[in-house]
Structure formats: structure tokens, C-alpha cells
C-alpha positions in Angstrom: 56.4 23.2 -41.9 56.1 19.8 -43.5 52.9 18.0 -44.2 52.5 14.6 -44.9 49.7 13.0 -46.5 50.3 9.6 -44.1 46.7 8.5 -44.4 48.2 4.9 -45.6 50.1 4.6 -43.0 47.3 5.6 -40.5 44.7 3.2 -41.3 42.8 4.3 -38.2 42.4 8.4 -40.5 38.3 8.1 -41.8 39.7 10.6 -45.2 42.7 11.3 -46.9 43.0 14.4 -45.5 47.3 15.9 -44.7 48.4 15.2 -41.4 50.1 17.9 -39.2 52.3 16.2 -36.6 52.9 18.2 -33.8 56.7 17.2 -34.2 57.0 18.5 -37.2 56.0 22.0 -35.8 58.4 21.5 -32.6 57.3 19.4 -29.7 60.1 17.1 -28.6 57.5 15.0 -26.8 59.0 15.3 -23.1 57.0 16.5 -20.6 60.0 18.8 -19.7 59.3 21.0 -22.4 56.5 23.4 -22.7 54.5 22.1 -26.0 51.5 24.6 -26.9 52.7 27.1 -28.8 54.4 23.7 -31.3 50.5 22.3 -31.0 48.7 24.8 -31.6 51.1 25.7 -35.1 49.8 22.4 -35.9 46.3 23.6 -35.4 46.3 26.3 -36.7 47.6 25.2 -40.2 45.8 22.6 -39.7 43.0 24.5 -39.8 44.6 27.2 -42.4 44.7 24.4 -45.5 41.0 23.7 -44.6 41.0 21.3 -42.5 43.4 18.6 -41.4 44.6 15.6 -38.7 46.7 17.3 -35.8 48.7 14.1 -34.9 50.2 13.6 -31.4 52.6 10.5 -31.4 53.6 8.8 -28.4 55.6 10.7 -26.4 54.2 13.1 -23.1 53.2 16.4 -24.5 52.4 19.3 -21.4 50.5 22.5 -22.2 48.0 25.2 -21.6 45.0 26.4 -23.7 45.4 25.1 -26.9 42.4 26.1 -29.4 40.9 23.5 -31.8 38.7 25.0 -34.7 36.2 23.9 -38.0 37.5 20.8 -40.3 39.8 19.3 -37.6 40.7 15.8 -36.7 43.0 16.2 -33.1 44.1 12.3 -32.5 45.9 11.4 -29.4 47.8 8.6 -30.3 48.1 5.5 -27.4 51.2 5.8 -25.7 51.0 9.9 -26.3 49.3 12.1 -22.6 48.9 15.4 -23.3 49.5 17.1 -19.5 47.4 20.5 -18.5 49.9 22.4 -16.8 49.8 23.4 -13.6 51.0 27.1 -14.2 48.0 29.6 -14.3 50.2 31.6 -17.4 50.3 28.7 -19.9 46.3 29.0 -20.3 44.6 31.8 -22.4 43.0 34.8 -20.5 40.3 35.0 -23.1 39.2 31.1 -23.4 37.6 30.1 -20.4 34.9 28.2 -19.9 31.5 29.8 -18.2 32.8 30.3 -14.8 36.1 31.7 -15.6 38.0 28.7 -15.4 40.9 27.8 -16.9 40.7 25.0 -20.1 42.8 22.8 -21.8 41.0 21.8 -24.9 38.9 24.9 -26.7 36.8 25.2 -29.0 33.7 28.5 -29.9 31.7 28.3 -33.0 33.8 25.0 -34.5 31.9 22.5 -37.2 32.9 19.4 -37.8 35.7 19.1 -34.9 36.5 15.2 -33.7 39.3 14.1 -31.3 39.8 10.6 -31.5 42.8 8.7 -30.3 43.5 5.7 -27.6 45.9 8.5 -25.9 45.1 9.9 -23.0 44.0 14.1 -21.6 45.8 14.4 -18.3 44.7 17.1 -16.3 47.3 16.9 -13.1 44.4 17.8 -10.6 46.2 18.3 -7.2 43.7 19.0 -3.8 43.9 19.9 -0.4 42.1 18.1 3.0 41.4 21.0 5.2 38.6 22.3 7.4 34.9 23.0 6.7 35.5 26.6 5.0 31.6 27.3 4.7 28.2 25.4 4.4 26.9 24.1 1.6 23.3 25.7 1.7 22.1 22.8 -0.6 23.0 20.5 2.1 22.8 22.3 5.5 20.8 19.5 6.5 23.3 16.4 6.3 25.3 18.8 7.4 24.3 19.4 10.9 23.7 15.7 10.6 26.9 14.7 10.5 28.6 17.4 13.0 26.0 16.0 15.5 27.6 12.6 14.8 30.9 13.4 15.1 31.7 14.0 11.8 35.1 15.2 11.0 34.4 18.7 9.3 37.0 18.8 6.8 36.6 18.4 3.3 39.2 17.9 0.0 39.3 21.7 -1.8 40.8 21.7 -5.6 44.3 23.6 -5.6 45.1 26.8 -8.4 44.6 26.7 -11.4 41.2 25.1 -11.8 41.5 23.9 -15.0 38.9 22.0 -17.1 40.2 19.4 -19.8 37.5 20.5 -22.6 35.2 22.9 -23.3 33.6 23.7 -26.2 30.4 26.4 -27.3 28.1 27.2 -30.1 29.5 24.1 -32.4 28.3 21.4 -34.7 29.2 18.0 -35.8 31.2 17.3 -33.0 33.0 13.7 -32.3 34.9 12.9 -28.9 35.7 9.2 -29.0 38.4 6.4 -27.8 40.3 9.5 -25.3 41.0 8.8 -21.7 40.6 11.9 -19.4 41.9 12.2 -16.3 42.1 14.2 -13.1 40.9 17.4 -14.2 40.6 20.1 -11.6 37.3 21.0 -12.7 34.4 20.1 -14.8 36.5 17.2 -17.3 34.3 17.3 -20.3 31.9 20.2 -20.9 30.0 21.2 -24.1 27.4 23.5 -24.2 25.2 25.2 -26.3 25.8 22.8 -29.5 24.5 20.9 -31.9 24.8 16.8 -32.8 27.4 16.1 -30.5 28.6 12.0 -30.9 30.8 11.1 -28.2 32.0 7.0 -27.6 34.0 4.7 -25.8 36.2 7.6 -23.4 36.8 6.5 -20.3 36.8 10.1 -17.5 38.4 9.2 -14.5 38.9 11.8 -10.9 39.5 10.4 -7.3 36.1 9.6 -6.0 37.8 11.0 -2.8 39.5 13.9 -3.8 37.6 15.3 -7.2 34.9 17.7 -5.7 33.6 19.3 -8.5 34.5 17.3 -11.6 32.6 16.4 -13.0 32.8 13.9 -16.0 31.1 14.8 -18.4 28.4 17.9 -18.7 26.2 18.6 -21.3 24.5 22.4 -20.9 22.3 23.8 -23.6 22.4 21.3 -26.5 20.8 19.0 -28.8 20.9 15.8 -30.9 23.3 13.9 -28.4 24.7 10.7 -28.5 26.6 9.7 -25.6 27.7 5.9 -25.5 30.0 3.0 -24.6 31.6 5.5 -22.2 33.2 4.3 -18.6 33.1 7.3 -16.0 34.8 7.2 -12.8 34.4 10.5 -11.1 34.5 12.4 -7.8 31.2 14.4 -8.6 28.5 13.4 -11.2 29.5 11.2 -13.8 26.7 12.2 -16.7 25.0 15.5 -16.1 23.2 17.6 -18.6 22.5 21.2 -17.9 20.8 24.0 -19.2 21.7 27.8 -17.9 20.3 29.2 -20.6 16.3 30.2 -21.5 16.3 29.8 -25.0 18.6 27.2 -24.8 17.0 23.6 -24.4 18.7 20.4 -24.1 16.6 18.0 -26.1 17.4 14.8 -28.4 20.0 13.1 -25.9 20.5 9.2 -25.7 22.9 8.0 -22.7 23.3 4.2 -23.4 25.6 1.4 -23.3 28.0 2.9 -20.2 29.6 2.3 -17.2 29.3 4.7 -14.0 31.0 5.7 -10.5 30.3 8.1 -9.1 30.6 10.5 -5.7 27.7 12.5 -6.2 24.9 11.3 -9.3 25.8 9.0 -11.9 23.2 9.6 -14.6 21.5 13.2 -13.5 19.3 16.0 -15.3 20.3 19.7 -13.7 20.8 21.1 -11.4 21.4 24.2 -13.0 17.3 24.4 -15.1 16.8 28.0 -16.4 15.8 26.2 -20.3 13.8 23.4 -20.6 14.7 19.9 -20.8 12.8 16.9 -23.2 13.6 14.3 -25.1 15.7 12.7 -22.8 17.0 8.8 -23.0 19.2 6.9 -20.5 19.5 3.1 -21.3 21.2 0.1 -20.9 23.8 1.1 -17.9 25.4 -0.2 -15.1 25.8 2.2 -12.3 28.6 0.7 -9.1 29.8 2.4 -6.0 27.4 6.2 -6.8 26.5 8.0 -4.0 23.4 8.8 -6.2 22.4 6.7 -9.0 19.4 8.9 -11.1 18.6 12.4 -10.5 16.0 15.6 -11.8 16.7 18.3 -10.0 15.1 21.4 -10.8 16.1 24.9 -9.3 15.5 27.5 -11.9 12.0 27.0 -13.2 12.5 24.6 -16.5 10.1 22.2 -17.5 11.6 18.5 -17.6 9.8 16.9 -20.0 9.5 13.5 -21.1 12.1 11.3 -19.8 13.0 7.5 -19.4 15.1 5.4 -17.2 15.3 2.4 -18.6 17.6 -1.2 -17.8 19.8 0.1 -15.4 21.4 -1.6 -12.2 22.6 0.7 -9.6 25.1 0.1 -6.5 24.7 3.4 -4.1 27.3 3.8 -1.5 27.6 6.4 1.5 30.3 9.2 0.9 31.6 11.9 2.9 29.5 14.3 4.1 30.3 17.2 1.9 28.8 14.8 -1.3 24.9 16.0 -2.5 23.9 12.1 -2.5 22.8 9.5 0.5 23.5 7.4 -1.2 20.0 6.5 -2.7 19.3 4.7 -6.2 16.8 7.9 -7.5 16.2 11.0 -6.3 13.7 13.3 -8.5 13.0 17.2 -7.2 11.8 20.2 -7.4 12.7 23.9 -5.3 13.8 27.4 -6.3 17.2 28.0 -5.9 16.7 31.7 -4.6 13.5 33.0 -3.2 13.3 35.1 -6.6 13.2 31.7 -8.6 10.6 30.5 -10.9 8.6 27.5 -10.2 9.2 25.2 -12.7 7.9 21.2 -13.6 8.4 17.7 -14.4 5.9 15.9 -16.3 6.0 12.2 -17.7 9.0 11.1 -16.5 9.4 7.0 -17.3 11.5 4.8 -14.4 11.6 1.2 -16.4 13.5 -2.2 -15.5 15.8 -0.8 -13.0 17.0 -2.8 -10.1 18.8 -1.2 -7.5 21.5 -1.6 -4.2 21.4 2.0 -2.3 21.1 2.2 1.8 19.5 5.7 1.7 16.1 6.6 0.5 14.8 7.6 -2.4 12.1 10.4 -3.4 10.3 11.9 -5.7 9.3 15.1 -3.8 8.3 19.5 -4.4 9.1 21.3 -1.9 7.2 24.0 -3.9 4.1 24.0 -6.0 3.0 21.0 -7.1 5.1 20.9 -10.4 5.2 16.9 -10.8 3.1 14.8 -12.5 2.6 12.0 -13.9 5.5 9.5 -12.9 6.0 6.0 -13.6 8.1 3.2 -12.2 7.3 -0.3 -13.7 9.4 -3.6 -12.6 11.8 -1.5 -10.3 13.4 -2.9 -7.1 15.2 -1.3 -4.8 17.3 -3.5 -1.9 18.1 -1.1 1.4 21.9 -1.7 2.9 22.3 -0.3 6.8 24.6 3.0 6.3 27.9 2.4 6.2 28.3 5.9 8.0 28.2 7.7 11.3 25.7 10.3 10.0 22.1 8.2 9.6 20.6 9.5 7.2 18.0 6.6 5.6 14.2 6.4 6.7 11.7 4.9 3.8 13.2 3.1 0.8 11.1 4.9 -1.4 9.5 8.2 -0.7 6.5 10.8 -3.1 5.7 13.3 -1.8 3.4 16.5 -3.2 3.4 14.6 -6.3 0.3 14.4 -9.0 -0.6 10.9 -10.9 2.3 8.4 -10.4 1.8 4.8 -11.6 4.1 2.1 -9.5 3.5 -1.6 -10.9 6.0 -4.7 -10.2 8.1 -2.6 -7.4 9.6 -4.8 -5.1 11.5 -4.0 -1.6 13.6 -5.4 0.5 15.9 -5.2 3.5 19.1 -6.7 5.1 18.0 -8.7 8.3 21.7 -9.4 8.9 22.4 -5.6 9.7 19.9 -3.0 11.1 19.5 -0.1 10.6 17.1 1.7 13.9 15.9 4.7 11.4 14.6 1.8 8.8 10.2 2.1 8.1 8.5 2.1 5.8 9.0 0.6 2.0 6.4 3.4 0.7 5.5 6.7 2.2 3.1 9.2 0.4 2.1 12.5 1.3 0.2 14.5 -0.6 -0.2 12.9 -3.2 -3.1 13.3 -5.5 -3.5 10.7 -8.1 -1.8 7.5 -7.3 -1.7 4.3 -8.9 0.0 0.6 -7.2 -0.5 -2.7 -9.4 1.6 -5.2 -8.0 4.4 -4.7 -5.2 6.1 -6.7 -2.4 7.9 -6.3 -0.3 7.5 -5.0 4.3 8.7 -2.6 6.8 12.1 -2.0 7.4 12.7 -4.0 11.0 11.0 -7.2 11.4 10.7 -6.2 15.2 8.2 -3.2 14.4 5.1 -2.6 13.7 5.5 -0.5 11.1 3.3 -0.6 7.9 5.0 -1.3 4.9 2.8 1.1 3.4 1.3 4.6 4.5 -0.8 6.9 3.3 -0.6 10.7 4.2 -3.2 12.8 3.0 -3.5 11.0 -0.2 -6.0 11.3 -2.7 -7.3 9.8 -5.7 -6.0 6.3 -5.5 -6.3 2.5 -6.4 -4.2 -0.3 -4.6 -4.4 -3.6 -6.3 -1.9 -7.1 -6.2 0.6 -5.9 -3.0 2.2 -8.9 -1.3 3.3 -9.0 2.2 6.6 -10.5 2.3 8.1 -12.3 5.2 7.7 -10.6 8.6 5.3 -8.0 7.0 3.0 -6.2 9.6 0.7 -4.3 8.2 0.1 -3.6 4.7 -1.2 0.0 4.2 -2.1 2.4 6.7 -4.2 5.6 6.0 -3.7 8.8 7.5 -4.8 12.1 7.4 -8.2 14.0 7.3 -7.7 14.9 3.8 -7.4 11.7 2.1 -10.0 10.5 0.0 -11.6 7.9 -2.9 -8.8 5.3 -1.5 -9.3 2.0 -3.8 -7.5 -1.5 -2.2 -8.5 -4.4 -4.2 -9.3 -7.7 -3.2 -6.3 -9.5 -4.5 -3.6 -7.9 -2.1 -2.0 -10.5 0.2 -0.8 -10.9 4.0 0.5 -13.8 6.1 -2.3 -15.0 8.2 -2.7 -13.0 11.4 -1.5 -10.0 9.6 -3.8 -6.9 8.9 -3.9 -6.1 5.5 -5.5 -2.5 6.1 -6.0 0.3 9.3 -6.3 3.4 9.3 -6.1 6.7 11.8 -8.8 8.2 13.6 -9.5 11.5 11.4 -9.7 9.1 7.9 -13.7 8.5 7.7 -15.7 5.0 6.4 -16.0 6.3 3.4 -12.8 7.8 2.2 -11.4 4.4 1.6 -13.5 2.1 -0.4 -12.5 -2.6 -0.9 -13.4 -2.9 -4.5 -12.5 -6.0 -6.4 
């Protein structure tokens, strides 16, 4: 065994640690030769020395499970590719992810662990396109719409081994930087129950059509996490925060300066939500060609609070029916995973400076209880395009359902006019909302040929509406319905085309339930 002190040759090394070149431990750099034992020997030698840099020079390395340890820098050089083996027996049965899946890069309880370099980690995922085996109950309605529309009831399925590329648990001071992670069969980069995580400059890719469950970056029950400057293109969620443990919150997380494409959701909290989420910022990101833009999905009783989405551009397109998402820019939802599941809360969430194009209805909705409150949207623009799919789903541009205290300032809703959808209706639709403030809005109804109101309020209480402008072709600006609607104040600063109505109401709504104020 040779331990080479080559830090003067490799200026990228951050300290004068010894370098453990895997070729000195028997790795050939030929993909036909299984390199697991050689690479693991280099890792073990570095750990035994108190730490070091395990170096993969240019070449192709086929491997099963590699167990990383404290004080290690695992460096994959430009021109080097670490391939995940297709042989199930290459993976350790004792080092699996939370679902029992095999893992290529595994660490448990490791501290001061880094993965760096310009090389590639390749999962070599294989999928098969075949008949739908069962209906995902989370998207039962969407599946039935697709079936009725004549969509082929097939989807891609993973082929074993169902390997994840990286799973770290119980670690501290972890850095992932500059590497490419491609074609993982299952979740690509997954870190759980860990602290002080720094992820910078990764390129993560899985096939947008075939890559079911191939999430990009998943953070579960971690604290003090910084993710930045990544490009993530994935067949499932791109960057997702989760909590599977009641005693393990997700807190103090920033995600910034990333470019994302996803066949599910680009930036997401949930759906695993047993522990709480708090103090989370998503900012300065570009979302392109995604099935859903931004979402919070609480199913397991957690409280999600103090979350900011800011300075994000979003482009949404519909995917095949089996993906979660409707081509919708924003979705916040409260529901229960099972009948016995507890009901959670979503509080103090802000969307600020969002520029979105979508084909699906954006929603803030509680399907159980009234646990959503304190939602604000400031400087949000949504442009609606027709759905490029036979199974139509979109109706309104933006909805708020069973929500308390929602504040909207400076929102603009626009619709394509050269190609439209027959189901398009309102720009804003509110139902069972208590506490609503709208200050600054421009838009019209979905179809110029219909007389749907621009803003529909049903069973809304305690509302203040001002500075609403009907754009060209807008019909009635505001319609109020529902006998329980009350204390709705409409400012006289609202503007509409000459000859168009500012306000209308259902016969069940009394005169004193709606007031016009200066």
C-alpha cells in the first residue's frame, strides 16, 4: 500500500491530507472489473489514518455498496465515472435506505465527510413500460379522468436492483460539491437525520419520461442545510424536504440559485410530514418544464411554518397521467394519509415575486379541518396556457379553499387567447375562506366568450378587496355567493371596462353582507 502526499500536485485539495488513490488498492479503471473491494480498501485505509482523500482518477469504476466514513474526502476526478452495479449481490444487505433499497454510497454517523470533483456517479437505471399494475390512490381522480379520455393505461416501472446513489444518515458537517449524479433507479441524493449539510454545484439527472421515483435531492429530518447552484433534471421531485419522524424536524434550510426541471414537483415540502418544518427559504431559482412548480403537502400531522418562496420563475407542462401534478405552478394542501392520521397545520407561508406560466389550477386548499392560515402572495403573476393532453383538468387559474387569513397583493392572471380550454372559468376562486385581503389585482375570466366573473367568492367572510382591474375582455369583476358570506368590503378604487359590472351577488346574499368602502 502506498500513501501518496500529493497535495502539491492536486491544488484542489483543501488540506494537506494524505491521498489514497484507488488504483493503488487494485482498482483498474476498467468498467468490466468490479472495483468495490479496492475502493472500500482505500476508504478504510484513509479512515484508519485519521482521515484522507480517497481519489478516483479518470477511468470507469463499477461498484456495489461503498461505506464512507468520518474525515474522508471522496474525490471523483473529471473523466472518472463510478457506475452502480446491476447485480443485486454487489450491495450490502446491512446498508440500505429507509425502504430497504440497495445504496451505492452509504454513510452512517460520519462527521466531516465530503464528496467532491467533476466526475460522474452513474446509477445505470433500467425501466420497463408496461400495463398499469395498480392505481395510486393519491391520484385516483386524475387516473380516472385519463382513463375516460382514452389515455393508454401504461407507465414506466423500475427494474431491480432498485438502487439509490447516495444515502447518508446521522451525519454532521457533510459537503457535496460539483459532482454529477445521473440515472439513479430510486432517490438520487438522500440525506436524513443529519446536521450542517452543504450541497453546491451538483448536476443531477434522470429521464423525465421514465424516471419514476428518481428524486433529485431529498432532505429528511435534517437541520442547518444549504443547497445552492445546482442543476437538477429529474423524473420525480427535484428538491424535496421530508420528515418521517415526529422527533426530527426539518429546520433552517435554504435552497437558492438552482435550475430545476421535474416530472413531479420542482421545489417541495412533503409528503412525508410526521415532524415539523420551520424556517425554510427557497429563492432565486428557475423552474423549467416541470409538472408542478412549488408545493407543500402535509399528510402526516406536521406543522409547516415560516416558509418563504421568493424570486422564482416557473414554467409548467403536463406529464403523463401517472405523475403527481397538473402542470400547476403552486399547490399547498392539507390532508390525511390514512383515516387515523393526525391533522397538521400550515402557517406563515409567503410567495413573493413569482413569475409563472402553467396549464393547471394553482391551489391553496385544506381537505381536512382548517389548519391553513397566514398565507401571503405578493407580486405573483400567472399566465395560463391550454393543456397539451387529452385528459383535461384545469378550471380556474388560482383557488383558495377552506383557508384562513390569506393576503394577496399585486397579483396578475392572464390567459392564452389564441388557444383555450372549454373548462376555463375564474381567475380567482375562493370557497370557505375566512379572512381575505386583496390589494392590487389585474386579470379576466378564462374565456372571453363566457360571462363568468373574474373573481368568485363563495362562503367568504371578513374580506377586503381593493385595486382590482379587469383587463381587456373582463366580465363582472366580483361575484359573491353563499348565504354564509359576510363582512365583505369592496373598495371603490376597482376598475373595469365601461359597460361591465363591478359586482354581482347571488340571491341568498343580503345587502348588509357586502359593503362598498372608500
